[in-house]
N, C-alpha and C positions, 0 to 999 in steps of 0.2 A: 351926295346928290341923289335924288330919287330917280327911278327908271324913266318916268315921263319927261323929266327935265333933261336927262341924258339923250333920250330919243329925239327930243326937240332940236338937238344939235345936228341931226341928219336931215337932209332935204332930198325930195324926189321931185324933179321937174323935167318934163319931156323935152324941154329946150336946152337942158344942160347935160352934156355927155350922154345923149340918147336916153335920158330918163333913169340912168343908173343912180343909186343912192350915193350922195356925196356929203362931205362935211360942209355944213352951211358956211357960205362966204369963201369957199375954196372950190377948186376943181379936182380935189383929191377924193377918189371914190372909196367907199367902204371896202370894196374888193382889193384895191391897191394897198390900203393900209393893212388889211388882213394878210395879204401876200407878203408884205415886208415882215410882219410878225412871224408868219409861217416859215420864212427863210432865215430866221434868227435875229432880226433886228429887234432891239429893245425899244420900249416906249420912249425912253430918254433919247436914244439915237434919232428916232423919227421926229420928235419934238425939236431937237437941235437942228435938224435938216430943214424944217419948214417953219419959217417965222410966223408967229401968231397962233400956231397949233398948241393946244393944251392937252394935258393928260386926260381930261374929261372927253376930249374928242376921240381919243384912242379907245377909251372905255365905251363910248357911244357906239363905235364901230363894232366892237365885240358884242355888245348887247343887241344891236340891230341884227347882226348875223344870227345870234342865238334865238331871238324871237322869230326870225324868218324861217328857221329850220325846225321850230317846235312841232309843227304838224306835218313834217315831211318824212316819208319812208325812203330809206336808201337801200340800194342794192350794193353788195360789195364790189369794189373795183377789181379785185382779184379773187378768183375762185380757188379756195384751198383744196388741195388734193391730199389724200391720206397716204 
């Protein structure tokens, strides 16, 4: 599936969860899915937990986050000391 079709699975609506990006047709935010992945959940576990969710929805969340961060500069969360 190409990038644009994946990104079309994500919706931004100011009336839904204060405008946070969500998987279309759900109230599952991109942030929530990424948090699950970041804490060790697998895509298969997430899909099994939420009826109607597809692997492409998980991919769309990751792609959306990647695109959102492309032009962002980050400062380290922890300063390294020598």
